[in-house]
C-alpha positions, 0 to 999 in steps of 0.5 A, spaced: 113 634 657 109 640 658 107 643 665 100 643 666 098 650 667 091 654 666 092 660 661 086 663 664 089 663 671 096 666 669 092 672 665 088 673 671 094 672 676 098 677 672 092 682 672 091 682 679 098 683 680 098 689 676 092 691 680 096 691 686 101 695 683 096 700 681 093 701 688 100 702 691 102 707 685 096 711 686 097 712 693 104 714 692 102 719 687 097 722 691 101 723 697 107 726 692 101 730 689 099 733 696 106 734 698 107 738 691 102 743 693 103 743 701 105 749 704 112 746 707 114 745 700 113 753 698 120 756 695 123 760 701 129 763 697 131 763 689 135 756 690 130 752 693 127 747 689 123 743 693 116 745 690 119 743 683 122 737 685 115 735 688 112 737 682 116 733 678 115 727 682 108 727 682 108 728 674 112 722 673 108 718 678 102 720 674 105 718 668 106 711 671 099 710 674 097 711 667 101 706 663 099 701 669 092 702 667 093 701 660 097 695 662 092 692 666 087 693 660 092 690 655 092 684 659 085 684 661 083 684 653 088 678 652 084 671 650 088 665 651 090 662 645 091 655 644 098 653 640 099 647 636 105 643 637 108 646 631 107 653 632 112 658 634 113 662 640 108 668 640 104 673 644 100 669 649 105 663 649 106 659 655 113 655 654 117 651 658 125 652 657 130 647 660 136 650 661 143 647 661 143 645 668 136 641 667 132 645 670 125 647 667 123 654 667 116 656 665 115 663 661 109 666 659 109 671 654 105 677 655 104 685 652 106 687 659 108 685 666 115 683 665 119 680 671 113 678 675 113 671 678 107 668 678 104 662 682 099 658 678 097 651 681 103 650 684 107 652 678 112 658 678 111 662 672 115 668 669 112 673 665 116 676 659 115 681 654 116 681 647 121 687 648 125 684 653 132 680 651 129 673 653 122 675 650 125 677 643 130 672 643 124 666 644 119 669 639 118 665 632 122 659 636 119 652 636 119 647 641 125 642 640 129 648 638 135 650 642 137 657 644 143 660 645 141 667 648 146 673 651 143 676 656 145 682 660 147 678 666 149 671 663 149 667 657 143 662 657 143 656 653 136 652 653 132 648 650 124 650 648 121 643 651 114 645 649 109 651 647 102 651 649 
C-alpha cells in the first residue's frame, strides 16, 4: 500500500537541504580562498607548496559550489509528476520498496541530491539519482516487480510495492 507523501514537500525539503549545503560550502570556499592569498601561505622556499595547495583547494571548492548551485536549480525546476499505477519508475518517482526482511523504504528519484535522507510528514524518504547503482537498477521497473540488485555493500532483493 502506498505511503502518502506530498511530492511538493519532498522537492521543497530536498531543495532546502541543498541550500544548507551550499551555504556551508560557500563559507568553506571563501575561507579557503582567503587562505590561499594570505601572507602566511606565501612560499618561503622552492619546495614550499602551501600556497599552491591552498589555491587547488579553493578552486575545487569553487567548482563544488557551482555544481551545487546547478543542482538547486535542477531540483527547483522539477514539477511533481503524477504516476499512473501501471507507469514504470522514472525521474520524479516516489516509490516504496519492500525489502526481503519486510521493511518498506520510501525512495524519491531526483536529478541530484542522492544520499539525502529527508523527513516529510513523519515519513523517511531516501533520495536516489538515476546514476546511482540502485537508481539505475530501478528505472523502467514497475510496481509489483521484484528486483535483485547487487549494490557495492550488499545484495538487495526487494519488491516495488508502489510508484507515485
